C-alpha positions in Angstrom: -53.7 160.4 -2.7 -53.1 163.8 -4.1 -50.7 166.0 -2.3 -53.2 168.7 -2.5 -55.9 166.7 -0.6 -56.9 169.2 2.0 -58.6 166.7 4.2 -55.2 165.3 5.1 -53.5 168.7 5.5 -52.0 169.6 8.9 -50.5 173.1 9.4 -47.1 173.3 11.1 -46.9 175.0 14.5 -44.5 177.9 15.1 -42.2 175.7 17.1 -42.2 173.1 14.3 -41.4 175.8 11.8 -38.5 176.8 14.0 -37.5 173.2 14.2 -38.4 172.8 17.9 -39.7 169.5 19.4 -43.0 169.5 21.4 -40.9 169.0 24.7 -38.6 171.9 23.9 -41.7 174.0 23.0 -43.3 173.2 26.4 -40.1 174.1 28.3 -39.9 177.4 26.4 -43.5 178.2 27.0 -43.1 177.5 30.8 -40.0 179.6 30.9 -41.7 182.6 29.3 -44.6 182.3 31.7 -42.2 182.2 34.7 -40.4 185.2 33.3 -43.6 187.1 32.8 -44.7 186.2 36.4 -41.4 187.4 37.8 -41.6 190.6 35.9 -45.1 191.2 37.2 -44.0 190.5 40.8 -41.1 192.9 40.4 -43.4 195.5 38.9 -46.0 195.2 41.7 -43.2 195.2 44.3 -41.7 198.3 42.7 -45.1 200.1 42.8 -45.5 199.2 46.5 -42.0 200.5 47.2 -42.7 203.7 45.3 -45.9 204.2 47.2 -44.2 203.6 50.5 -41.4 206.1 49.6 -44.1 208.6 48.5 -46.0 208.3 51.7 -42.8 208.4 53.8 -41.8 211.6 52.1 -45.3 213.0 52.5 -45.1 212.2 56.2 -41.7 213.9 56.6 -42.9 216.9 54.7 -45.9 217.2 57.0 -43.7 217.2 60.1 -42.8 220.6 61.6 -39.2 221.6 61.1 -38.7 222.4 64.8 -36.4 225.2 63.7 -37.0 228.7 65.2 -34.0 230.8 64.2 -35.6 234.0 65.5 -36.0 232.6 69.0 -32.5 230.9 68.9 -30.9 234.2 67.9 -32.7 236.0 70.7 -31.5 233.3 73.1 -34.7 233.5 75.1 -35.4 231.9 78.4 -38.4 229.7 78.8 -41.0 230.3 81.4 -42.8 227.7 83.6 -46.3 228.4 84.8 -48.1 226.6 87.6 -51.8 226.7 88.5 -53.3 228.4 91.5 -55.6 225.7 92.9 -58.1 228.2 94.3 -58.5 230.4 91.2 -57.4 228.0 88.5 -55.3 230.7 87.0 -51.7 230.1 85.9 -48.8 232.2 87.2 -45.1 232.4 86.4 -43.2 230.1 88.8 -39.8 229.5 87.3 -37.5 230.6 84.5 -35.4 228.0 82.5 -32.3 229.4 80.9 -29.1 227.9 79.5 -25.9 227.9 81.5 -23.7 228.0 78.4 -21.8 231.3 78.0 -22.7 231.8 74.3 -22.3 235.3 72.9 -24.6 236.1 70.0 -23.7 238.8 67.5 -25.8 240.4 64.8 -24.9 239.9 61.1 -23.9 243.5 60.7 -21.3 243.0 63.5 -19.7 240.1 61.6 -17.0 241.2 59.0 -17.8 240.4 55.4 -14.6 238.4 55.2 -16.0 235.9 57.8 -19.2 235.4 55.8 -17.2 235.1 52.5 -14.7 232.6 54.0 -17.5 230.3 55.3 -19.4 230.3 52.0 -16.2 229.8 50.0 -15.1 226.7 51.9 -18.4 225.2 52.8 -21.1 226.1 50.3 -20.0 228.1 47.2 -23.5 228.2 45.7 -25.1 229.3 49.0 -26.9 232.3 47.5 -28.0 230.3 44.4 -29.7 227.2 45.8 -32.9 226.8 47.8 -31.3 225.0 50.7 -30.0 221.9 48.8 -27.2 221.7 46.3 -28.8 218.9 44.2 -25.7 218.1 42.2 -23.5 217.5 45.3 -26.3 215.8 47.1 -26.8 213.3 44.3 -23.1 212.4 44.3 -23.1 212.1 48.1 -26.1 209.8 48.2 -24.6 207.5 45.5 -21.4 207.3 47.6 -23.4 206.7 50.7 -25.3 203.9 49.1 -22.0 202.4 48.2 -20.8 202.6 51.8 -18.7 205.7 51.5 -19.8 208.5 53.8 -16.7 210.7 53.4 -18.1 212.9 50.6 -19.8 215.9 52.2 -22.6 217.6 50.3 -24.4 219.5 53.1 -25.1 223.1 52.4 -24.8 225.8 55.1 -28.5 225.5 55.6 -28.2 221.7 56.1 -25.3 222.1 58.4 -27.2 224.5 60.5 -30.1 222.0 60.7 -27.7 219.2 61.7 -26.3 221.4 64.5 -29.8 222.4 65.7 -31.2 218.9 65.6 -28.1 217.0 66.6 -29.1 214.4 64.0 -25.8 212.6 63.3 -27.1 209.3 61.9 -25.1 208.2 58.9 -27.9 207.0 56.6 -30.0 208.0 53.5 -33.0 208.4 55.8 -31.2 211.1 57.8 -30.1 212.8 54.6 -33.7 212.9 53.4 -34.9 214.3 56.7 -32.3 217.0 56.5 -33.1 217.9 52.9 -36.8 218.3 53.7 -36.1 220.5 56.7 -33.6 222.5 54.6 -36.2 223.2 52.0 -38.7 224.3 54.7 -36.2 226.6 56.4 -35.2 228.3 53.2 -38.9 229.2 52.6 -39.3 230.5 56.2 -36.0 232.5 56.5 -33.8 234.7 54.3 -30.3 233.9 53.4 -29.0 236.5 55.7 -31.0 235.1 58.6 -29.6 231.6 57.9 -26.0 232.6 57.6 -26.3 234.7 60.7 -27.7 231.8 62.7 -25.1 229.5 61.3 -22.2 231.7 62.4 -23.7 232.0 65.9 -24.5 228.4 66.7 -22.1 226.1 64.9 -19.1 224.7 66.8 -15.8 226.2 66.1 -13.7 223.9 68.2 -13.4 223.3 72.0 -16.1 225.2 73.9 -16.6 227.7 71.0 -20.2 227.9 69.9 -20.3 230.7 67.3 -17.8 233.0 65.7 -17.7 235.5 68.6 -16.7 232.9 71.1 -14.1 231.6 68.6 -12.6 235.1 68.1 -12.3 235.6 71.8 -10.8 232.2 72.4 -8.2 232.2 69.6 -7.4 235.9 69.1 -8.6 237.5 72.3 -10.7 240.0 70.3 -14.2 240.5 69.0 -15.2 239.0 65.7 -15.7 242.5 64.4 -12.0 243.2 64.7 -10.8 240.0 63.0 -8.7 240.2 59.8 -9.2 238.2 56.6 -6.6 235.6 57.6 -8.1 235.3 61.1 -11.6 234.8 59.7 -10.2 232.1 57.4 -8.6 230.4 60.4 -12.0 230.3 62.2 -14.0 229.3 59.1 -11.8 226.3 58.4 -12.5 224.8 61.8 -16.2 223.8 61.2 -15.6 220.8 58.9 -13.7 219.0 61.7 -13.4 221.0 64.9 -11.1 218.5 66.6 -8.7 218.2 63.6 -8.5 221.9 62.8 -8.4 223.4 66.3 -5.6 226.0 66.1 -4.7 225.7 69.8 -4.3 221.9 69.6 -3.1 221.4 66.0 -1.7 224.8 64.8 -0.1 223.2 61.7 -3.3 221.5 60.7 -5.1 224.8 61.0 -2.4 226.5 58.9 -3.0 224.1 56.0 -6.8 224.4 56.3 -6.9 228.3 56.5 -4.7 228.5 53.4 -7.2 226.3 51.7 -9.9 228.7 52.8 -7.9 231.7 51.5 -7.3 230.0 48.2 -11.0 229.3 47.8 -11.9 232.9 48.6 -9.5 234.1 46.0 -10.7 231.5 43.5 -14.3 232.5 43.8 -13.6 236.2 43.6 -14.0 237.2 47.3 -10.3 238.4 47.4 -8.3 240.4 45.0 -4.7 239.3 44.2 -3.3 241.9 46.6 -5.8 240.9 49.4 -4.9 237.3 48.9 -1.2 237.8 49.1 -1.5 240.0 52.2 -3.7 237.4 53.9 -1.3 234.6 52.9 1.6 236.5 54.5 -0.4 237.1 57.7 -1.3 233.4 57.8 2.3 232.4 57.6 3.1 234.3 60.8 -0.2 233.9 62.7 -0.1 233.5 66.4 -3.0 232.6 68.8 -4.1 233.8 72.1 -2.9 231.9 75.2 -5.2 233.7 77.6 -7.2 231.5 79.9 -9.5 234.3 81.2 -12.5 232.4 79.7 -11.6 229.4 81.9 -12.2 231.3 85.1 -14.8 229.7 87.2 -18.2 231.3 87.3 -19.0 232.0 91.0 -22.7 232.7 90.2 -24.8 230.6 92.5 -26.7 227.8 90.8 -30.5 227.8 91.2 -31.2 224.2 92.2 -34.6 223.3 90.9 -36.8 220.7 92.7 -37.2 217.1 91.7 -40.4 217.8 89.8 -38.7 220.2 87.5 -36.0 217.7 86.6 -38.7 215.2 85.5 -40.5 218.0 83.7 -37.4 218.9 81.6 -36.7 215.3 80.8 -40.3 214.8 79.7 -40.2 217.9 77.6 -36.9 217.0 75.9 -38.2 213.5 75.1 -41.5 214.7 73.8 -40.1 217.6 71.7 -37.5 215.2 70.2 -40.2 212.9 69.1 -42.4 215.6 67.6 -39.6 217.3 65.7 -37.5 214.3 65.0 -34.5 215.8 66.7 -32.2 214.6 69.4 -33.1 215.0 73.1 -30.0 217.2 73.4 -31.3 219.5 70.7 -34.6 219.5 72.4 -32.9 220.7 75.6 -31.5 223.6 73.6 -35.0 224.5 72.5 -36.2 224.5 76.1 -33.4 226.7 77.4 -33.1 229.1 74.5 -36.3 229.5 72.5 -38.7 231.2 75.0 -41.2 228.3 75.4 -44.2 228.7 77.7 -44.6 225.6 79.8 -47.8 225.0 81.8 -46.6 222.7 84.5 -48.9 220.1 86.3 -47.1 220.3 89.6 -48.9 220.8 92.9 -46.6 223.3 94.5 -47.6 222.6 98.1 -47.6 218.8 97.6 -44.1 219.0 96.0 -42.7 220.9 98.9 -44.3 218.5 101.3 -43.1 215.3 99.7 -39.5 216.6 99.5 -39.7 217.4 103.3 -41.0 213.9 104.0 -38.2 212.3 101.9 -35.5 214.2 103.9 -37.0 213.1 107.2 -37.4 209.3 106.7 -36.2 207.0 109.5 -32.6 206.1 108.7 -31.9 204.4 112.1 -29.4 201.6 111.4 -29.6 202.6 107.6 -27.7 205.8 107.1 -27.5 205.4 103.3 -31.1 204.5 102.8 -32.6 206.1 99.7 -36.2 206.8 98.8 -38.2 207.5 95.7 -41.9 208.6 95.5 -44.4 209.5 92.9 -47.9 210.8 93.5 -50.4 210.7 90.5 -54.0 211.7 90.3 -56.6 209.5 88.5 -56.2 211.3 85.1 -52.4 210.8 84.9 -51.3 214.1 86.3 -48.1 213.8 88.3 -48.9 215.8 91.5 -45.5 215.5 93.1 -42.3 213.4 92.9 -39.0 213.0 94.7 -35.9 211.0 93.8 -33.7 210.8 96.9 -33.7 211.0 100.7 -30.8 213.5 100.5 -30.8 217.2 99.7 -30.8 217.8 96.0 -27.4 219.4 95.0 -27.7 219.9 91.2 -30.0 220.0 88.2 -31.0 217.2 85.9 -29.4 214.7 88.3 -30.1 211.0 88.7 -33.7 210.5 89.7 -34.6 207.2 91.4 -38.3 207.8 90.8 -38.2 207.8 87.1 -34.8 206.4 86.1 -34.3 203.3 88.3 -35.5 200.0 86.9 -36.5 198.3 90.1 -37.9 195.0 91.2 -41.4 195.7 92.7 -41.7 192.5 94.7 -45.2 191.6 95.8 -46.6 195.0 94.9 -46.9 193.7 91.4 -49.4 191.0 92.3 -52.5 193.2 92.1 -51.4 194.8 88.9 -51.8 191.9 86.5 -52.0 188.4 88.0 -55.1 188.8 90.3 -56.7 191.7 88.3 -56.5 189.8 85.0 -58.0 186.6 86.7 -60.9 188.6 88.1 -61.4 190.3 84.7 -61.5 186.9 83.0 -64.1 185.6 85.5 -61.5 183.0 86.8 -61.4 184.5 90.3 -63.7 186.5 92.5 -63.6 187.6 96.1 -64.0 184.2 97.6 -62.6 182.0 94.9 -60.3 179.2 96.3 -56.8 179.8 95.0 -54.3 177.0 95.2 -51.5 177.7 97.7 -49.5 174.7 96.3 -46.2 175.0 94.3 -46.4 174.7 90.5 -45.3 171.5 88.9 -43.4 173.5 86.3 -41.4 175.4 88.9 -38.5 173.1 89.9 -35.5 174.0 92.1 -32.1 172.5 91.7 -32.7 170.3 94.7 -35.9 168.9 93.1 -38.3 170.9 95.3 -41.2 172.7 93.6 -41.7 176.4 93.8 -42.3 179.1 94.5 -41.7 179.1 98.2 -43.9 181.2 100.5 -42.3 183.6 103.0 -44.3 181.8 105.7 -42.5 178.5 105.1 -45.6 176.3 104.4 -48.6 175.9 102.1 -52.3 176.0 103.0 -53.4 172.6 101.9 -57.0 173.7 101.0 -55.9 176.9 99.4 -56.8 180.5 100.2 -59.7 182.8 99.2 -58.6 185.5 96.8 -58.9 188.1 99.6 -56.8 186.1 101.9 -54.2 185.2 99.3 -53.6 188.9 98.8 -53.6 189.7 102.5 -51.2 186.8 103.2 -49.1 187.8 100.2 -48.9 184.2 99.2 -46.4 183.6 96.4 -47.9 180.2 95.4 -51.4 181.7 95.1 -50.0 184.6 92.9 -48.1 182.1 90.7 -51.2 179.9 90.3 -53.3 183.0 89.5 -50.7 184.0 86.8 -50.7 180.4 85.4 -54.5 180.6 85.4 -54.6 183.7 83.1 -52.3 182.1 80.5 -48.8 182.6 82.0 -46.1 185.2 81.9 -46.5 186.1 78.2 -50.2 187.1 78.7 -49.1 189.2 81.7 -46.2 190.8 79.9 -48.4 191.8 76.9 -51.0 193.3 79.2 -48.4 195.2 81.3 -46.8 196.7 78.2 -49.8 197.4 76.1 -52.4 198.4 78.8 -50.5 199.5 81.8 -47.5 201.5 80.5 -44.6 199.4 81.6 -41.6 200.4 79.4 -38.6 198.9 81.1 -39.4 195.2 81.0 -37.1 192.7 79.2 -38.7 191.5 76.0 -36.2 188.7 75.9 -36.9 187.3 79.3 -40.0 188.6 81.1 -42.6 187.1 78.7 -41.2 183.7 79.7 -40.5 184.4 83.4 -43.4 183.4 85.7 -41.7 185.1 88.6 -41.8 188.6 86.9 -45.6 189.2 87.4 -46.3 186.8 90.2 -43.5 187.7 92.6 -42.0 190.8 91.0 -38.8 189.2 90.0 -38.3 190.9 86.7 -35.3 190.8 84.3 -36.1 194.3 83.3 -37.8 196.3 86.0 -40.4 198.9 86.9 -39.9 202.5 87.9 -41.7 204.1 90.8 -43.5 206.4 88.4 -44.7 203.4 86.4 -46.0 201.6 89.5 -47.9 204.7 90.7 -49.5 205.0 87.2 -50.3 201.3 87.0 -52.1 201.4 90.4 -54.4 204.2 89.2 -56.8 201.7 87.7 -58.2 200.9 91.1 -59.6 204.4 91.6 -60.8 205.5 88.1 -62.9 202.6 86.8 -60.1 200.6 85.3 -58.4 203.2 83.2 -54.7 203.8 82.5 -53.5 207.3 81.7 -49.9 207.9 80.6 -48.5 210.1 83.4 -47.5 213.6 82.6 -45.7 216.6 84.2 -47.1 219.4 82.0 -50.6 220.3 80.7 -49.4 222.0 77.5 -46.5 223.9 76.0 -46.5 226.8 73.5 -43.8 228.6 71.6 -43.1 232.3 72.3 -45.9 233.2 70.0 -48.4 231.0 71.9 -48.6 228.3 69.2 -49.3 225.0 71.0 -46.4 222.5 70.6 -47.3 219.8 73.1 -50.7 219.1 74.8 -51.7 216.6 77.5 -55.1 218.2 78.3 -57.1 215.8 76.3 -55.1 212.6 76.6 -57.2 209.5 75.9 -57.0 206.7 78.5 -56.6 203.0 77.9 -59.3 200.7 79.4 -56.9 198.4 81.3 -59.7 196.6 83.1 -63.4 196.9 83.3 -65.0 199.1 85.9 -66.3 196.1 87.8 -62.9 194.5 88.0 -61.3 197.7 89.1 -63.9 198.1 91.9 -63.4 194.5 93.1 -59.6 195.0 93.2 -60.1 198.3 95.0 -62.2 196.5 97.7 -59.7 193.7 97.9 -56.8 196.1 98.4 -58.8 198.1 100.9 -59.4 195.0 102.9 -55.6 194.3 102.7 -55.1 197.6 104.6 -58.0 197.5 107.0 -57.5 193.9 108.1 -53.7 193.5 107.6 -52.3 190.8 109.9 -49.5 189.2 107.9 -47.7 192.2 106.3 -46.9 195.8 107.2 -49.7 197.1 105.0 -51.7 198.3 108.0 -49.0 201.0 108.6 -50.2 202.8 105.5 -53.6 203.6 107.0 -54.7 207.2 107.0 -57.1 208.1 109.7 -60.6 208.8 108.4 -59.8 207.9 104.8 -60.2 204.9 102.6 -56.8 203.5 101.5 -56.2 200.6 99.2 -52.8 199.2 98.4 -50.1 196.5 98.7 -46.6 196.1 100.1 -43.7 194.6 98.3 -40.3 193.4 99.4 -37.3 191.8 97.5 -34.6 189.3 98.4 -33.1 189.7 101.9 -35.1 192.9 102.5 -33.1 194.8 100.0 -36.0 196.8 98.6 -39.3 197.8 100.4 -42.4 199.1 98.6 -45.8 200.3 99.2 -48.1 201.2 96.3 -51.6 202.3 96.8 -54.2 205.0 96.6 -56.7 207.3 98.3 -59.9 208.6 96.7 -57.8 211.5 95.3 -54.6 209.9 94.0 -52.1 207.0 94.0 -48.7 207.1 95.6 -45.9 204.6 95.0 -43.1 204.5 97.6 -39.8 202.7 97.3 -36.9 202.5 99.8 -33.6 200.8 99.4 -30.0 201.3 98.5 -28.1 202.3 95.4 -25.9 199.3 96.1 -28.4 196.6 97.1 -28.1 195.5 100.7 -30.4 194.3 103.5 -32.5 197.0 105.1 -31.9 196.6 108.8 -34.9 196.7 111.1 -36.9 198.9 111.5 -36.1 200.3 108.1 -38.4 197.7 106.3 -41.4 199.7 107.5 -40.3 203.0 106.1 -42.2 202.6 102.8 -45.6 202.1 104.5 -45.0 204.6 107.2 -43.9 207.2 104.7 -46.9 206.5 102.5 -49.1 207.2 105.5 -47.3 210.4 106.4 -47.3 211.8 102.9 -50.9 210.9 102.1 -52.1 212.2 105.4 -50.5 215.6 104.8 -51.8 215.7 101.2 -55.4 214.9 102.3 -55.6 217.1 105.4 -57.2 220.0 103.6 -59.1 218.0 101.0 -62.9 217.7 101.0 -63.7 214.2 102.4 -64.9 211.6 99.9 -64.7 207.9 99.3 -63.7 205.8 96.3 -66.1 205.7 93.3 -67.2 202.0 93.3 -69.1 200.6 90.3 -72.9 200.8 91.0 -73.4 197.2 89.9 -71.1 195.7 92.6 -72.9 193.6 95.2 -71.8 193.2 98.9 -72.7 189.6 99.8 -72.1 187.1 102.5 -70.2 183.9 101.7 -69.4 180.7 103.5 -65.9 180.5 105.1 -65.9 176.8 104.4 -66.7 176.8 100.7 -66.4 180.3 99.4 -69.9 180.1 98.0 -72.7 182.5 98.8 -73.9 181.9 102.3 -77.2 180.1 103.0 -79.0 179.1 106.2 -76.7 176.1 106.6 -73.6 178.3 106.9 -72.6 179.2 110.5 -69.4 180.9 109.7 -69.7 183.7 107.1 -67.8 186.8 105.9 -68.8 189.4 103.4 -67.2 190.4 100.1 -67.7 192.4 96.9 -68.9 190.7 93.6 -69.8 191.8 90.2 -73.2 190.5 88.9 -71.6 188.2 86.3 -68.8 187.0 88.4 -70.0 185.6 91.7 -70.2 182.1 93.2 -73.3 179.9 93.5 -75.1 179.3 96.8 -73.6 177.0 99.4 -75.5 173.7 99.6 -73.2 171.7 101.8 -69.7 171.4 103.1 -67.7 168.7 104.7 -66.1 170.7 107.5 -63.3 171.9 105.3 -62.2 175.4 106.4 -60.3 177.5 103.9 -60.3 180.7 105.9 -56.5 180.6 106.2 -56.3 178.7 109.5 -55.6 175.2 108.3 -52.3 174.6 106.7 -49.8 171.9 105.8 -46.1 172.2 105.9 -44.3 171.2 102.7 -40.7 171.0 101.6 -38.2 173.1 103.5 -37.0 176.3 102.0 -33.7 175.2 100.5 -32.1 175.0 97.1 -31.9 177.2 94.0 -34.6 177.7 91.4 -34.0 177.2 87.7 -37.5 177.8 86.4 -36.9 181.1 84.7 -34.0 182.9 83.2 -33.8 185.6 85.8 -30.8 188.0 86.1 -31.3 190.3 89.0 -32.2 190.7 92.6 -35.9 190.1 92.6 -39.1 188.9 94.1 -41.1 189.7 97.1 -41.7 188.9 100.7 -44.2 190.7 102.8 -43.5 190.4 106.5 -41.4 192.7 108.7 -38.4 190.4 109.1 -38.9 187.1 107.4 -37.2 184.1 109.0 -37.0 182.2 105.7 -34.7 183.0 102.7 -36.4 185.1 100.1 -37.3 185.1 96.5 -35.7 183.4 93.5 -33.3 185.4 91.3 -30.5 184.3 89.0 -29.6 180.7 89.7 -27.7 180.1 91.8 -28.9 182.6 94.5 -31.3 182.8 97.3 -34.3 180.5 97.1 -37.6 182.1 96.2 -40.0 183.1 98.9 
């Protein structure tokens, strides 16, 4: 065969030309594909990261800066307006002003040497940049990424922003926020306005806010009269006020002020002669030892009411969120920037509720405390009080909004029963098991939870009776029915505004939402808001203390007037629960709920008590509003009789006074609800064979069938069977605090389960 016979010719592959075997070629090909895939993944990830960074920066740039230098320099008081209920017009009610003795001075009163000294040592290119020194910023961010935060790159503008926002986080994110705000501020204000604000608000050691306070503190003179060396001594403090304070560390300040003078000379702010003279003065500098500024201010303090404390706390939280500043910086805005605050307080109701709090029955309980919050059905806080004692200060501890409390049995209608009704698992006359849960085991082997009445109804209880009896077993079985504590926790957090629960424990703790034994807790304010669903068709509104807030030029900063509610439950469920809780008041026989009645008015609600009568609650509502009442001690202890009834009695007194001048009306109940007779033997709708009947409220799609027969089994709450004695300690749930609820004046049995070992659960 000829070598040139093309029929037997086979071309060499690239790998064969390179001397690679088929196996090596396959490996190389696979490696290349893997490398290309990795490169593609990295590229896509990079694009995603870039987009995220872009949108993050866009979001930051869209946020308001929150910096109003004009208002801050004017040191304006803010004004609170309340509404006249008859005319609807707002009138000025209160002025909010800062208590800090900060003396502001105009730029033309500040010596040029003070301005030059600050620029020389802190920001030599102040007049050249647009708020950010990009060269120094780049170096600082590289150092920060490497874990070194010692390299300062903030311009005077950025330092001013840091002081006004109190944003001290050490991170690249904080630096980015600061940069964007600085660029905005430089567009809104001149260099003179920025340096003037800086010299008036920055800390210069100790209590000195601003150069005028510093001059008076250190040299007992006005800043206008300070020499070059004295200005250098003040300017050097800002970098580290504790380290360079001349009264505490005079030698440190001497080193620092000489650095300032050197920088001033180096950058041309001082001639040779001026520099030498300043150096000579610095070497022999003395500081004032006068303590005139430490004399106590005898000016009487205007004690604001409990509502105003909550208002200020709400404002500081909301302003901090909107402007991405600290709550402390937000407080400065409130007290110095001339805000106009349109408050939601009912003046007469607030005065009344504070009077009632001061007059509670403390017989046998001299240290008994109280907290109350009244909320209308759109989320407006009408009135609130945080103690049974006369208020003696401003922004003090408020038990209504700051105490994470155990709500006891008052939690039962909030989730367990309401969610079961919503799911169609319970209705008015459903038979609810009053037996312990198999999964709830005490250390002694007994099942739980225990009931406060020491036994279990062998045939169960109707829903209406389970609530009226305040059965722990029925509530626990209802909670188990809806899917357990995790379902209840999610509903409470996402639909009912509970913010103080423990995410680590309460979703796994069946006691939390069946007996009120939470690892976290609920505030009085949260409970009042959560109960509002029974009177407004199942809606939850986040509670608020102000309608809206504007700046001094009437630009709206915060607004609650069009808040959108969450549909926590359907209107039908809310109406059924309303009727169940109204029945609990009208026909109360096993708890103190009947004490909460208000003559001539519909009232719906539920009591709650914790271990050993250490806390007593009543949460409920009238057709106008809800009211949550807690009584107890700051250091938990048993409330001695008759103190356990203070919560219900106080509810009745407060609600009676609030309603006395209101036009009479009843609760708005869903039109589709039906009022039907049912058999007390079966819970089914009554027929001609039923001799014993009662009536209840049902939604059209959640009601029982008709009664066709019964074997003489009565489940009206009269037949019961005693079970295991109330002894032992529960280990069912990882509880950590005094919890759970009983609902009878003075129970004879031990109460609810808490941390094991502790008292057995009711």
